[in-house]
Every structure is written in structure tokens, then in C-alpha cells.
Phi, psi and omega in degrees: 000155173275179186295324178300317180290321176306315184295325177294309183301318180297319174301319178300310179296322177301309191293330180282000182066027179284164181291140180312321185289339181288337176306312181292330177293315179299319180298319177297312183297316184294322181292320176295323182295313186305323183272335189239341189295330178312317179275332181294328179291312192233358184225213188287137174280092192274339181257136181292343186260318186260129185216144177247165189254340202263169182291163175294152180098131191300333183246031189294336179283344189238053163099016176283168182293147177286341180240152175247191186298152182115146183287157177225138181291153178293154187292130180284171163299141186302150169295150188287355186300308185294330185282335187258340179289142178288157182301131185281145175242109185249122177292150177305131183257109175257028184297314180281137177239168171304321186305318177302317182295316185296323179297313178295315178301319180299323180299311180292313184301314182291328176298323183268347185237349184075007178288159179278138185276157174275132180289134179297142179249354182276159180299139184273061176282170189250131181212146153294145192211161171223147180238122181240128173254132179235149174257125183293148182294146176280338185235142181302144173084358177269160178266155173302153175252137179302136178239342180172142179202122179215145176202187180218150176267355173279125182305129176245141169296122194294333182302304176282322187300310185297321179290323178298309182283334172301322178281324179296316184286337177275330186252334192244003180281106190289355167295338187220159174294147179307143175296137175253162182295332180293344183272347191305317183300343185259001187264150167238144180246127180238138180242133170238120178253126187269132183222173175049056179287136182211143173289121183279153180281339178204179182283354177259357186277062180197161188242125179296134182087351180244310187255141157270171181230139167239116182253152172215143175197154183282153179303130181305338179288336178264326182276339182090357176286091184245309175215168176237165188297341182272353188240163177296135174317150180290143179289346180262117185290145180300331185294320177296325174304306188291336180285322182269355186298333186288341177265006182258136182295142175277353174299140178296148173279128189224157176197162176214154167230132172294163183302324184284346187288318185297314182293323183299325180272351178076028185274149163265189184301309181298314178305314179298312182296318186289326174295321182291328170300319174295315181300319182298337177124358181269122180246014178269197178293135173263114183243169180297321178302320185290314183304316182290341180281347178295134168264118183245124170252132178255154180208169173245164189221132174257122182240142175216151180218150175223158175267169173304313185296321174304310183295318177299317176296317174308311177299321184293317182295339173272000178078019179274155176286139176239000000 
């Protein structure tokens, strides 16, 4: 970022009452976001700290196709894992609370209005986390519209982490213009705290509506996973892959979806995995060999959301200026 942008970020963090040393952390995060969020939202999650949740395409949450350009192998018979394992009984996860949401809302509110923040009272535990901003619908029966969403898989102390990512998701999600003060009354804030990370035994070893998924795989030009014997040969010759492989990053391609994305989209396991492959940045043929090469980690998410009216009442209860 340039000097002017640095000054803006310093001012934002100062208004929010963050620790002085956090200013440099936010500035570095915002710099990473400026160069990579465009792909994080709908493409490859190229930063280890900043990750977006949603499918590729600006309207992906509202009924777009799970697949984009490029051939896809026919859906194989389901792997036996899901059929043979007993039904999972998952206890309700109440890790995320309204207090977490109010704290994130407070960071944005103070940044935009210059008010003094309310000091958090909940434990400063560490979690991977996501902060989502939605705009409430203007007509009854309509769904809320995504306004910004950024998170990290690196565990964060939630006092500073929620405040930091509340600002990054509001100001630095390149899919949207920065949030402005006039929008505050129509905003909703949702917090997702990620828990129970597990390595899956296969790309099918997770439960829709319970687990989020994080996939990683080597670029097929490097791994040699191009086509399988049960599918039509890839339209892109492997010789062309080998000639271009020297220009391909050896970093794994990665992508993630939070647990609530799959039910909202109406996806089954294969829909979600294939969409995640596209999101990670692969636009060639998706084959069964490619699916089986994926390393999938499943996780659960505790989610909570509040409206601006809820937040204003919370500030008043704490004797803070509104």
C-alpha cells in the first residue's frame, strides 16, 4: 500500500482502540488482502491467513451453477465410507456468542464514527475465524445480501482477531466497495468460529450440514493427475502440461467452504468438492483421479449473527455513546 493508505489504516485501528502493535498487523493483512482477495473470494485461497468462503462468481450464493467452464468426469458411485459409517450425532456447538458479534460490530462502528469502543468481556481464546457482513433485504421474504466476508485458518486471539477481520472484511474485500457509515443501520454481522478439525479418509468423508471442507491438491500439471481410465481423455494434452509446468507454482491449490454453504446451495458431496476444485483455481477437466488426489480436512463451525439494532441496544446497555 502507499503512504496515504497506510495512514488510513493507522487511523482506523486507532479509532477502534486497538493496541498500537496491532496497527502494523492490520496494515500487513490489508496489504495481503489488496493483492489477493480478488482470487480469495471466488478463486484460489492463495494466502495462508486470508480466506473467503463463497463459490466463484459474484452471484454464487444466489443460485449460480456449482460448476464453471471445463469438462467434468461423470459422478462415480459413492465411496463406501458414508454408507458404512454409523450416523453421526453432533452436539450443538455454542462456541460463538452474540458478544463475539457485538465486538466485531463495535470495531467497524468505532472506525466509521470515531466513538470509543466497549472493552470485550468474553475470554480471549484462540480460534480460526471468519467475519461476514450482510445487508438486510429491503423487501420482506428476500434473503440478505453478502457485503463482505474474510477469515483465517490460523487461530487468532479473538479480542484482536475479530476486530481485525471485521475491518478487513468490511474495507478490503475487493468484490465490494468499502463499507460506509450510512450503511450501518442495514448491516448484519455474523461470526464463525471454526472447531474440530479432522483429516478425512476420502473426499466423501464428511457430512453435509455439519462439516465445512478445506481441500488442497497439487496442480495436475505437476502431479500428473490429468485423466483417468474411466473418462474421456482430457482435451489438454499432457505434453502441453509438461512444457508449461515450469511456470506453475508448486504451492498446493486450496479452497474452503463453511458448513452452511452446501445446504444453501443444495449441493451434494460431489457438487461441493468439484466447486471447491474450481474455486482453488483449476479450470481443466475434473476427473475421478483428481478428486481422489485431494487432501480434505473437515471441520465444524459455530456461527452467530446480530443486527445493527441488537448492537445499538448492546452499546446502550454498556453505557457507551451511540
